[in-house]
C-alpha positions, -999 to 999 in steps of 0.1 A, spaced: 316 -632 -191 323 -613 -223 350 -627 -245 360 -600 -271 361 -609 -308 365 -643 -325 395 -650 -346 375 -666 -373 343 -659 -392 313 -681 -394 299 -666 -426 293 -694 -450 288 -694 -487 251 -700 -483 246 -668 -463 244 -634 -479 252 -602 -461 231 -572 -473 259 -547 -479 233 -521 -489 226 -516 -452 260 -501 -448 258 -477 -477 244 -447 -457 272 -451 -432 299 -453 -459 283 -422 -476 285 -403 -444 322 -410 -439 332 -411 -476 370 -410 -480 377 -404 -443 403 -429 -434 404 -417 -399 367 -427 -395 375 -464 -396 366 -471 -359 333 -452 -361 324 -470 -393 332 -504 -377 311 -495 -347 281 -485 -369 286 -516 -391 285 -538 -360 253 -521 -348 238 -530 -382 249 -566 -385 256 -574 -348 291 -585 -358 316 -577 -386 312 -602 -415 342 -606 -438 323 -590 -467 317 -559 -446 354 -556 -437 363 -559 -474 338 -533 -484 350 -509 -457 386 -514 -468 377 -507 -505 357 -476 -497 384 -461 -474 413 -471 -496 428 -493 -469 440 -528 -471 418 -555 -458 446 -564 -434 446 -529 -419 408 -530 -413 410 -566 -400 439 -556 -377 419 -528 -362 388 -550 -358 407 -577 -340 427 -553 -318 396 -539 -300 376 -563 -279 344 -544 -287 344 -558 -322 331 -593 -331 340 -613 -362 317 -641 -354 279 -641 -352 266 -635 -317 233 -643 -301 204 -619 -301 208 -613 -263 243 -609 -249 248 -617 -212 279 -602 -197 291 -613 -163 317 -596 -142 346 -619 -133 364 -596 -110 373 -605 -74 343 -586 -58 319 -602 -83 334 -636 -77 329 -633 -40 293 -621 -46 284 -653 -65 292 -648 -102 305 -685 -105 271 -698 -93 252 -675 -117 275 -685 -146 270 -722 -139 233 -718 -137 232 -700 -171 255 -725 -187 235 -755 -174 202 -739 -187 215 -728 -221 
C-alpha cells in the first residue's frame, strides 16, 4: 500500500545532500516558475525523495518562497519528504484486490520485513 508523502523530514545534520546533482536540472529550467512540478519530479528521481535542502535550493532558484515549494510538494502524493527504501512495494487496497487476497500478501510482507 502506498502512502503519499511524509509530513516530516528525516534529514539529519550528519547527512549531506549533494546539491550539485540538481544543478543540470535547475539550469535546464532556469527562471521558469511554472516548471516547479517537473523540477520536483526530477529532483525526486535523483534523490529518491525531496530533502529539505533541495526544496530550499529550488525555491531560491525559482524565486519562490520555501512555503510555496513545500506546499506543492506536500499537496501531491507522488512526492516524498522522507527517505524511502531502495525497493518500493505498492499494494492495491481496492475492493477487488482485497477480495483477491491483498491482506494476506500484506501480512506476509509485514511479517517478513
